[in-house]
TORGUKE-607247 format. One record per residue (C-alpha): residue number from 1; x, y, z. Coordinates in steps of 0.2 Angstrom, whole numbers, plus 5000, padded with zeros to 4 digits. Last residue first. Layout:
ATOM; n; px; py; pz
ATOM; NUM; X; Y; Z
...
***
This chain:
ATOM; n; px; py; pz
ATOM; 479; 5812; 6065; 5045
ATOM; 478; 5816; 6083; 5047
ATOM; 477; 5823; 6087; 5065
ATOM; 476; 5821; 6104; 5074
ATOM; 475; 5833; 6115; 5084
ATOM; 474; 5827; 6131; 5092
ATOM; 473; 5837; 6148; 5093
ATOM; 472; 5832; 6160; 5106
ATOM; 471; 5827; 6178; 5101
ATOM; 470; 5837; 6193; 5095
ATOM; 469; 5834; 6189; 5077
ATOM; 468; 5827; 6172; 5076
ATOM; 467; 5837; 6156; 5072
ATOM; 466; 5830; 6140; 5066
ATOM; 465; 5841; 6125; 5068
ATOM; 464; 5842; 6110; 5058
ATOM; 463; 5845; 6091; 5060
ATOM; 462; 5843; 6079; 5046
ATOM; 461; 5832; 6072; 5032
ATOM; 460; 5834; 6083; 5016
ATOM; 459; 5823; 6099; 5016
ATOM; 458; 5810; 6101; 5003
ATOM; 457; 5796; 6095; 5014
ATOM; 456; 5800; 6109; 5026
ATOM; 455; 5784; 6120; 5024
ATOM; 454; 5785; 6132; 5038
ATOM; 453; 5770; 6137; 5049
ATOM; 452; 5766; 6152; 5059
ATOM; 451; 5763; 6158; 5077
ATOM; 450; 5763; 6174; 5088
ATOM; 449; 5745; 6178; 5084
ATOM; 448; 5748; 6178; 5065
ATOM; 447; 5767; 6180; 5062
ATOM; 446; 5771; 6188; 5046
ATOM; 445; 5789; 6186; 5040
ATOM; 444; 5798; 6202; 5041
ATOM; 443; 5814; 6195; 5034
ATOM; 442; 5816; 6177; 5028
ATOM; 441; 5830; 6165; 5027
ATOM; 440; 5834; 6147; 5020
ATOM; 439; 5848; 6134; 5019
ATOM; 438; 5862; 6143; 5029
ATOM; 437; 5876; 6131; 5031
ATOM; 436; 5880; 6128; 5050
ATOM; 435; 5886; 6110; 5048
ATOM; 434; 5869; 6104; 5056
ATOM; 433; 5859; 6114; 5044
ATOM; 432; 5854; 6132; 5045
ATOM; 431; 5838; 6141; 5045
ATOM; 430; 5837; 6160; 5046
ATOM; 429; 5824; 6171; 5054
ATOM; 428; 5817; 6188; 5054
ATOM; 427; 5800; 6189; 5063
ATOM; 426; 5784; 6198; 5062
ATOM; 425; 5769; 6202; 5073
ATOM; 424; 5774; 6195; 5090
ATOM; 423; 5758; 6197; 5100
ATOM; 422; 5758; 6179; 5106
ATOM; 421; 5773; 6181; 5117
ATOM; 420; 5779; 6163; 5121
ATOM; 419; 5782; 6161; 5102
ATOM; 418; 5775; 6147; 5092
ATOM; 417; 5782; 6139; 5076
ATOM; 416; 5774; 6124; 5067
ATOM; 415; 5784; 6114; 5055
ATOM; 414; 5776; 6106; 5040
ATOM; 413; 5781; 6092; 5029
ATOM; 412; 5789; 6078; 5040
ATOM; 411; 5793; 6086; 5056
ATOM; 410; 5803; 6078; 5071
ATOM; 409; 5797; 6088; 5081
ATOM; 408; 5779; 6092; 5078
ATOM; 407; 5781; 6105; 5083
ATOM; 406; 5793; 6120; 5087
ATOM; 405; 5792; 6131; 5102
ATOM; 404; 5801; 6148; 5105
ATOM; 403; 5804; 6157; 5121
ATOM; 402; 5806; 6175; 5120
ATOM; 401; 5818; 6187; 5129
ATOM; 400; 5836; 6184; 5126
ATOM; 399; 5847; 6198; 5133
ATOM; 398; 5852; 6187; 5148
ATOM; 397; 5860; 6174; 5136
ATOM; 396; 5873; 6187; 5131
ATOM; 395; 5879; 6190; 5149
ATOM; 394; 5881; 6171; 5152
ATOM; 393; 5892; 6169; 5137
ATOM; 392; 5886; 6160; 5121
ATOM; 391; 5893; 6143; 5116
ATOM; 390; 5876; 6134; 5116
ATOM; 389; 5867; 6145; 5104
ATOM; 388; 5868; 6133; 5089
ATOM; 387; 5870; 6115; 5095
ATOM; 386; 5888; 6110; 5098
ATOM; 385; 5897; 6102; 5083
ATOM; 384; 5906; 6086; 5081
ATOM; 383; 5919; 6078; 5070
ATOM; 382; 5926; 6062; 5077
ATOM; 381; 5942; 6055; 5072
ATOM; 380; 5948; 6038; 5077
ATOM; 379; 5940; 6024; 5088
ATOM; 378; 5955; 6017; 5098
ATOM; 377; 5962; 6034; 5104
ATOM; 376; 5947; 6044; 5101
ATOM; 375; 5952; 6061; 5093
ATOM; 374; 5940; 6076; 5093
ATOM; 373; 5938; 6089; 5079
ATOM; 372; 5926; 6103; 5084
ATOM; 371; 5916; 6111; 5070
ATOM; 370; 5912; 6129; 5073
ATOM; 369; 5915; 6134; 5055
ATOM; 368; 5928; 6146; 5061
ATOM; 367; 5939; 6131; 5067
ATOM; 366; 5946; 6134; 5084
ATOM; 365; 5940; 6119; 5095
ATOM; 364; 5954; 6106; 5092
ATOM; 363; 5952; 6091; 5103
ATOM; 362; 5964; 6079; 5112
ATOM; 361; 5967; 6061; 5119
ATOM; 360; 5949; 6055; 5119
ATOM; 359; 5947; 6037; 5125
ATOM; 358; 5958; 6026; 5135
ATOM; 357; 5970; 6031; 5149
ATOM; 356; 5960; 6027; 5165
ATOM; 355; 5947; 6034; 5177
ATOM; 354; 5930; 6028; 5174
ATOM; 353; 5917; 6035; 5162
ATOM; 352; 5913; 6018; 5154
ATOM; 351; 5904; 6009; 5140
ATOM; 350; 5900; 6023; 5128
ATOM; 349; 5919; 6029; 5125
ATOM; 348; 5918; 6044; 5113
ATOM; 347; 5907; 6054; 5125
ATOM; 346; 5901; 6070; 5118
ATOM; 345; 5898; 6084; 5130
ATOM; 344; 5888; 6100; 5134
ATOM; 343; 5886; 6115; 5146
ATOM; 342; 5897; 6110; 5160
ATOM; 341; 5898; 6125; 5172
ATOM; 340; 5914; 6131; 5180
ATOM; 339; 5916; 6139; 5197
ATOM; 338; 5935; 6142; 5202
ATOM; 337; 5930; 6155; 5214
ATOM; 336; 5938; 6170; 5205
ATOM; 335; 5934; 6160; 5189
ATOM; 334; 5915; 6162; 5190
ATOM; 333; 5906; 6154; 5176
ATOM; 332; 5920; 6150; 5164
ATOM; 331; 5908; 6138; 5154
ATOM; 330; 5913; 6120; 5152
ATOM; 329; 5913; 6108; 5137
ATOM; 328; 5917; 6090; 5139
ATOM; 327; 5924; 6079; 5125
ATOM; 326; 5926; 6061; 5129
ATOM; 325; 5921; 6053; 5146
ATOM; 324; 5934; 6039; 5145
ATOM; 323; 5949; 6051; 5141
ATOM; 322; 5944; 6068; 5147
ATOM; 321; 5947; 6079; 5132
ATOM; 320; 5942; 6096; 5138
ATOM; 319; 5935; 6111; 5129
ATOM; 318; 5935; 6126; 5140
ATOM; 317; 5923; 6140; 5136
ATOM; 316; 5922; 6159; 5138
ATOM; 315; 5931; 6163; 5122
ATOM; 314; 5941; 6148; 5117
ATOM; 313; 5950; 6138; 5130
ATOM; 312; 5959; 6122; 5127
ATOM; 311; 5960; 6105; 5136
ATOM; 310; 5971; 6090; 5135
ATOM; 309; 5970; 6075; 5147
ATOM; 308; 5958; 6072; 5161
ATOM; 307; 5955; 6055; 5169
ATOM; 306; 5936; 6051; 5170
ATOM; 305; 5927; 6050; 5187
ATOM; 304; 5912; 6059; 5180
ATOM; 303; 5902; 6075; 5183
ATOM; 302; 5917; 6086; 5185
ATOM; 301; 5925; 6093; 5201
ATOM; 300; 5931; 6111; 5199
ATOM; 299; 5946; 6117; 5209
ATOM; 298; 5951; 6132; 5219
ATOM; 297; 5960; 6149; 5219
ATOM; 296; 5978; 6142; 5217
ATOM; 295; 5988; 6158; 5218
ATOM; 294; 6002; 6163; 5206
ATOM; 293; 6015; 6174; 5215
ATOM; 292; 6028; 6181; 5203
ATOM; 291; 6015; 6181; 5189
ATOM; 290; 6004; 6193; 5199
ATOM; 289; 5987; 6193; 5190
ATOM; 288; 5990; 6174; 5188
ATOM; 287; 5975; 6167; 5198
ATOM; 286; 5976; 6148; 5196
ATOM; 285; 5961; 6137; 5192
ATOM; 284; 5962; 6118; 5194
ATOM; 283; 5951; 6106; 5185
ATOM; 282; 5947; 6089; 5194
ATOM; 281; 5939; 6074; 5185
ATOM; 280; 5930; 6065; 5199
ATOM; 279; 5939; 6059; 5215
ATOM; 278; 5948; 6043; 5218
ATOM; 277; 5964; 6049; 5225
ATOM; 276; 5977; 6042; 5214
ATOM; 275; 5967; 6037; 5199
ATOM; 274; 5959; 6054; 5198
ATOM; 273; 5975; 6063; 5203
ATOM; 272; 5985; 6055; 5189
ATOM; 271; 5983; 6067; 5174
ATOM; 270; 5982; 6084; 5184
ATOM; 269; 5973; 6098; 5175
ATOM; 268; 5976; 6116; 5173
ATOM; 267; 5967; 6132; 5170
ATOM; 266; 5978; 6148; 5171
ATOM; 265; 5969; 6164; 5175
ATOM; 264; 5971; 6183; 5171
ATOM; 263; 5977; 6182; 5153
ATOM; 262; 5961; 6190; 5147
ATOM; 261; 5959; 6175; 5135
ATOM; 260; 5961; 6162; 5149
ATOM; 259; 5977; 6153; 5149
ATOM; 258; 5978; 6134; 5146
ATOM; 257; 5983; 6119; 5155
ATOM; 256; 5993; 6102; 5155
ATOM; 255; 5999; 6088; 5166
ATOM; 254; 6003; 6092; 5184
ATOM; 253; 6005; 6074; 5190
ATOM; 252; 5999; 6068; 5208
ATOM; 251; 5996; 6085; 5216
ATOM; 250; 5982; 6086; 5229
ATOM; 249; 5989; 6101; 5238
ATOM; 248; 5999; 6112; 5226
ATOM; 247; 6016; 6116; 5220
ATOM; 246; 6022; 6132; 5214
ATOM; 245; 6036; 6137; 5202
ATOM; 244; 6038; 6156; 5198
ATOM; 243; 6047; 6168; 5187
ATOM; 242; 6062; 6157; 5181
ATOM; 241; 6072; 6167; 5168
ATOM; 240; 6077; 6163; 5150
ATOM; 239; 6094; 6170; 5145
ATOM; 238; 6098; 6165; 5128
ATOM; 237; 6079; 6165; 5122
ATOM; 236; 6077; 6183; 5129
ATOM; 235; 6059; 6185; 5131
ATOM; 234; 6057; 6168; 5139
ATOM; 233; 6050; 6173; 5156
ATOM; 232; 6046; 6157; 5164
ATOM; 231; 6031; 6151; 5174
ATOM; 230; 6029; 6134; 5183
ATOM; 229; 6015; 6125; 5190
ATOM; 228; 6023; 6111; 5200
ATOM; 227; 6025; 6092; 5203
ATOM; 226; 6025; 6086; 5185
ATOM; 225; 6031; 6102; 5177
ATOM; 224; 6016; 6110; 5169
ATOM; 223; 6022; 6126; 5160
ATOM; 222; 6016; 6143; 5157
ATOM; 221; 6028; 6151; 5145
ATOM; 220; 6030; 6170; 5144
ATOM; 219; 6035; 6182; 5130
ATOM; 218; 6035; 6200; 5136
ATOM; 217; 6022; 6213; 5131
ATOM; 216; 6016; 6215; 5149
ATOM; 215; 6028; 6207; 5161
ATOM; 214; 6030; 6219; 5175
ATOM; 213; 6013; 6227; 5172
ATOM; 212; 6004; 6211; 5179
ATOM; 211; 5986; 6213; 5173
ATOM; 210; 5987; 6202; 5157
ATOM; 209; 5995; 6206; 5140
ATOM; 208; 6008; 6191; 5140
ATOM; 207; 6015; 6186; 5123
ATOM; 206; 6011; 6168; 5124
ATOM; 205; 6019; 6151; 5126
ATOM; 204; 6008; 6136; 5133
ATOM; 203; 6015; 6121; 5141
ATOM; 202; 6017; 6102; 5142
ATOM; 201; 6027; 6089; 5152
ATOM; 200; 6042; 6100; 5157
ATOM; 199; 6056; 6092; 5165
ATOM; 198; 6068; 6102; 5175
ATOM; 197; 6064; 6119; 5183
ATOM; 196; 6080; 6128; 5178
ATOM; 195; 6081; 6120; 5161
ATOM; 194; 6077; 6134; 5149
ATOM; 193; 6084; 6134; 5131
ATOM; 192; 6089; 6144; 5117
ATOM; 191; 6087; 6148; 5098
ATOM; 190; 6091; 6132; 5089
ATOM; 189; 6087; 6134; 5071
ATOM; 188; 6072; 6128; 5060
ATOM; 187; 6075; 6130; 5041
ATOM; 186; 6059; 6125; 5032
ATOM; 185; 6048; 6136; 5044
ATOM; 184; 6058; 6152; 5042
ATOM; 183; 6051; 6160; 5058
ATOM; 182; 6054; 6143; 5066
ATOM; 181; 6067; 6148; 5079
ATOM; 180; 6068; 6133; 5091
ATOM; 179; 6068; 6133; 5110
ATOM; 178; 6071; 6117; 5119
ATOM; 177; 6062; 6120; 5135
ATOM; 176; 6064; 6108; 5149
ATOM; 175; 6069; 6089; 5148
ATOM; 174; 6085; 6092; 5158
ATOM; 173; 6091; 6103; 5143
ATOM; 172; 6090; 6089; 5131
ATOM; 171; 6083; 6072; 5131
ATOM; 170; 6066; 6080; 5126
ATOM; 169; 6051; 6082; 5138
ATOM; 168; 6047; 6099; 5130
ATOM; 167; 6050; 6106; 5112
ATOM; 166; 6046; 6125; 5112
ATOM; 165; 6043; 6133; 5095
ATOM; 164; 6046; 6151; 5091
ATOM; 163; 6038; 6161; 5078
ATOM; 162; 6033; 6176; 5089
ATOM; 161; 6014; 6178; 5087
ATOM; 160; 6012; 6159; 5083
ATOM; 159; 6019; 6154; 5099
ATOM; 158; 6022; 6135; 5097
ATOM; 157; 6022; 6121; 5110
ATOM; 156; 6028; 6104; 5106
ATOM; 155; 6026; 6088; 5116
ATOM; 154; 6035; 6072; 5123
ATOM; 153; 6050; 6074; 5113
ATOM; 152; 6062; 6060; 5107
ATOM; 151; 6078; 6064; 5097
ATOM; 150; 6084; 6082; 5099
ATOM; 149; 6095; 6092; 5088
ATOM; 148; 6087; 6084; 5073
ATOM; 147; 6076; 6096; 5064
ATOM; 146; 6068; 6090; 5048
ATOM; 145; 6062; 6099; 5032
ATOM; 144; 6048; 6097; 5020
ATOM; 143; 6045; 6079; 5025
ATOM; 142; 6038; 6067; 5013
ATOM; 141; 6019; 6063; 5009
ATOM; 140; 6011; 6046; 5006
ATOM; 139; 5995; 6051; 4997
ATOM; 138; 5978; 6044; 5000
ATOM; 137; 5971; 6051; 4990
ATOM; 136; 5965; 6057; 4973
ATOM; 135; 5967; 6075; 4968
ATOM; 134; 5979; 6081; 4981
ATOM; 133; 5986; 6098; 4975
ATOM; 132; 5979; 6109; 4989
ATOM; 131; 5987; 6097; 5002
ATOM; 130; 6004; 6103; 4997
ATOM; 129; 6000; 6119; 5005
ATOM; 128; 6003; 6110; 5022
ATOM; 127; 6022; 6111; 5020
ATOM; 126; 6028; 6098; 5032
ATOM; 125; 6041; 6100; 5046
ATOM; 124; 6047; 6085; 5056
ATOM; 123; 6055; 6087; 5073
ATOM; 122; 6067; 6074; 5080
ATOM; 121; 6062; 6056; 5078
ATOM; 120; 6078; 6048; 5085
ATOM; 119; 6068; 6038; 5098
ATOM; 118; 6050; 6038; 5097
ATOM; 117; 6042; 6050; 5110
ATOM; 116; 6036; 6060; 5095
ATOM; 115; 6037; 6077; 5087
ATOM; 114; 6027; 6085; 5072
ATOM; 113; 6028; 6103; 5065
ATOM; 112; 6014; 6107; 5052
ATOM; 111; 6017; 6121; 5040
ATOM; 110; 6005; 6135; 5034
ATOM; 109; 6014; 6148; 5044
ATOM; 108; 6013; 6139; 5061
ATOM; 107; 6005; 6123; 5065
ATOM; 106; 6006; 6111; 5080
ATOM; 105; 6008; 6092; 5081
ATOM; 104; 6011; 6079; 5095
ATOM; 103; 6015; 6061; 5094
ATOM; 102; 6015; 6048; 5109
ATOM; 101; 6009; 6030; 5106
ATOM; 100; 6025; 6027; 5096
ATOM; 99; 6030; 6020; 5079
ATOM; 98; 6048; 6021; 5073
ATOM; 97; 6059; 6034; 5065
ATOM; 96; 6053; 6049; 5055
ATOM; 95; 6034; 6043; 5057
ATOM; 94; 6025; 6043; 5040
ATOM; 93; 6016; 6058; 5034
ATOM; 92; 5999; 6053; 5028
ATOM; 91; 5986; 6056; 5015
ATOM; 90; 5971; 6065; 5009
ATOM; 89; 5957; 6057; 5020
ATOM; 88; 5941; 6066; 5015
ATOM; 87; 5928; 6071; 5027
ATOM; 86; 5910; 6069; 5022
ATOM; 85; 5898; 6076; 5035
ATOM; 84; 5912; 6089; 5039
ATOM; 83; 5912; 6096; 5022
ATOM; 82; 5928; 6107; 5024
ATOM; 81; 5935; 6092; 5034
ATOM; 80; 5950; 6088; 5023
ATOM; 79; 5960; 6075; 5033
ATOM; 78; 5979; 6074; 5035
ATOM; 77; 5986; 6060; 5044
ATOM; 76; 6002; 6060; 5054
ATOM; 75; 6013; 6044; 5058
ATOM; 74; 6014; 6027; 5065
ATOM; 73; 6005; 6030; 5082
ATOM; 72; 5993; 6042; 5074
ATOM; 71; 5993; 6061; 5076
ATOM; 70; 5979; 6070; 5066
ATOM; 69; 5980; 6086; 5056
ATOM; 68; 5962; 6091; 5054
ATOM; 67; 5959; 6102; 5039
ATOM; 66; 5948; 6117; 5035
ATOM; 65; 5946; 6124; 5017
ATOM; 64; 5946; 6143; 5017
ATOM; 63; 5954; 6143; 4999
ATOM; 62; 5968; 6155; 5001
ATOM; 61; 5971; 6155; 5020
ATOM; 60; 5970; 6136; 5021
ATOM; 59; 5963; 6133; 5038
ATOM; 58; 5973; 6121; 5049
ATOM; 57; 5969; 6111; 5064
ATOM; 56; 5978; 6101; 5078
ATOM; 55; 5976; 6083; 5084
ATOM; 54; 5985; 6072; 5097
ATOM; 53; 5983; 6053; 5099
ATOM; 52; 5976; 6040; 5087
ATOM; 51; 5980; 6021; 5089
ATOM; 50; 5987; 6006; 5079
ATOM; 49; 5988; 6003; 5061
ATOM; 48; 5984; 6021; 5054
ATOM; 47; 5979; 6025; 5036
ATOM; 46; 5965; 6037; 5041
ATOM; 45; 5952; 6024; 5037
ATOM; 44; 5961; 6012; 5049
ATOM; 43; 5960; 6025; 5063
ATOM; 42; 5942; 6026; 5060
ATOM; 41; 5934; 6042; 5053
ATOM; 40; 5918; 6048; 5061
ATOM; 39; 5905; 6060; 5055
ATOM; 38; 5893; 6075; 5061
ATOM; 37; 5889; 6070; 5078
ATOM; 36; 5879; 6083; 5088
ATOM; 35; 5883; 6091; 5104
ATOM; 34; 5870; 6098; 5117
ATOM; 33; 5872; 6082; 5128
ATOM; 32; 5880; 6066; 5122
ATOM; 31; 5882; 6048; 5125
ATOM; 30; 5887; 6039; 5109
ATOM; 29; 5876; 6025; 5101
ATOM; 28; 5873; 6035; 5085
ATOM; 27; 5870; 6051; 5095
ATOM; 26; 5863; 6049; 5112
ATOM; 25; 5856; 6059; 5127
ATOM; 24; 5838; 6060; 5122
ATOM; 23; 5843; 6066; 5104
ATOM; 22; 5860; 6071; 5099
ATOM; 21; 5859; 6073; 5080
ATOM; 20; 5867; 6060; 5069
ATOM; 19; 5875; 6067; 5053
ATOM; 18; 5883; 6055; 5041
ATOM; 17; 5878; 6064; 5026
ATOM; 16; 5862; 6075; 5027
ATOM; 15; 5868; 6085; 5012
ATOM; 14; 5858; 6101; 5009
ATOM; 13; 5847; 6108; 4996
ATOM; 12; 5842; 6126; 4996
ATOM; 11; 5824; 6130; 5002
ATOM; 10; 5817; 6145; 4992
ATOM; 9; 5806; 6156; 5003
ATOM; 8; 5787; 6152; 5003
ATOM; 7; 5783; 6145; 5020
ATOM; 6; 5765; 6142; 5021
ATOM; 5; 5754; 6155; 5030
ATOM; 4; 5740; 6148; 5039
ATOM; 3; 5725; 6158; 5045
ATOM; 2; 5713; 6152; 5058
ATOM; 1; 5696; 6159; 5056
***
């Protein structure tokens, strides 16, 4: 006789909101793989008149609320994404001077620092704790402070460990590093400069703790300087030193990059090479174990011809905003041989993946919730989330032993669960919704012959993941 044990744990209610799971390679008309769509805010819904560009994120240390800080042509928008299915546009900080396609924002000590290519813009400073007091938006905010020793700036780099900001691509110091002490955020002060290698387009500043003992514990900037990958020792802000500047075969425009968390490799993109040479998205990998002699170990070719733009590394994964092909997530498979593996994507431009300068400008992959905020230049702010279990390193994946099947999928009232090893006697599991919120859990749940049934009739329609201790996760849909 078949015995059926119905799921008896209390199911907490959850909002389905605007969620659209990635099914058969699409989510609400957007091509995708292993990345679900939570919600979208258009440029107009964020108070903008033209286009979106850069993005960064802030988590309120008192409330835990998460916010997307979105660059727009005519200012900066602040969006509460604590409930990513129902993001709240709180207001905008208008541009300091005029509108510009280029705006860049970074965050330090609960303050946003904003620069732009607009003339006479300088660096705006905004106290993000003002967002706590917004009861009914949108609000037009005012600057907390302003730094005016440069006008236009292409980009801004902040080292949160040291409290220094590096404006790059300004009209000062040959377009190199314009260094500002922001340890007192409302009172920024000029601290130094670095102009030896000319114009810097983008960079990352870190306290170096990699294998090169000569520079361990020192503040180092890794810069993309149009025709070269450049490294500068900026420990002494008044006497910065050039460490290395290396060109590379295939250069068209060294654009942006990020250091791996072990400080062993620098991953870089070239913004023009796809257009110039006709190859697919190309990601360069530099070995930086000897900072005086960085070595290009190779390059990874992506799945599409899209032009690459901003990318960031978190753990063992690269999160690339590649214009027309949107967000691409790549695992650091074998860095010594420049081997990367694409594990997921969300394409904000459904019509084309060709080279060009429309689509996703940037993304922010560092929210604790796992939500990734992605900008689409014409379309606005996308909140997406990789499926549970995707962002796990190769070594961790090897310890998983059992396959899990769920059916019917989509489910209406009852979900059947079956393990590949039919002698699995009991299981511990949790069920989470598309935002990562736990809606049910059970320990030592009996499994008869390696299978059991769950009553899911109380769950709101949407996408869920059932997680088993030590086993593979599995997604299911409730209609």
